[in-house]
N, C-alpha and C positions, 0 to 999 in steps of 0.2 A: 137851881138844876139849870140845866140847860139844855135846847134843843141841839140837835146835829141829825144830820142828814146819815151817818155813817153810821156801821155796824157791825158787831165784831162775828167774820164767818169761822176764823181757824186760830187757834193757835199751837204752838209746838217749837223743837228747836229752830235752830236757824235754817240750817241748809234744808228742810223740808217745807217753812215759811218760803224761802227762797223760790225754790220748785211751783208752790202753790201761785207765787205771785207772778212767775213768769208764765203760767201757762193762764193766770188772770187776765193778763196785757196782751197775750197768743190772741186772746177775744176780745179784746177791745174794750174791759173791763179797767176802769182805773181802780188800784189799790194799793193801801195805804198801810204802812206796817211801822206798829207800834213796838218798842222796846226800851221799856223799862230801866234794865241795867245799863246799857250805854246810856243812857241820860244821866244815869246816876253817877254813874264815873264822869263822863263830860261835867258833873256839876260840883265831883267834888266826894262824891258818895260811894260805898261797899252798897251790891244788891245780891239778895240771896239765891237767886237762880241765873247762874250766866245764861247764854244766847234763847233763851225763853224768849218769844214775840208773837205777837198778835195780829192777826192779818185784819184790816175794814175795808168792807166795801160802798158806797153808797146803797140807799132804799130805791132807788130805780133799778138800780142793776143785779138788785140782790139775790133772783129767780134765777138771772145764768148760773149768775156765780156761784148759788149755793150746787148748781149741776154741776159742775168745773170741777168744786172742791171733792163733791164724793166721788167722782173718777179717779182722783188725786189720792184720795183713801184706799179705794180701792185696789188701784196701780201698787200701792206699796204694801199693800197687804197680800200680795198675791206672791 
């Protein structure tokens, strides 16, 4: 098992993940997107769920990031 300083904070379709990432970066939070389907496509394999992505942030920025993600979710539900 590997140690990491990043934790998954959000997952969803490409558009919503990009929106959340933009909001986080506007607040000065570095976010990383993991896209297994794109990685598989580049390696020559298919993926079962196209456009599904995961968003990760560092443990140090987690508290602020959670607040921003909650705001994005509320905005999308309204």
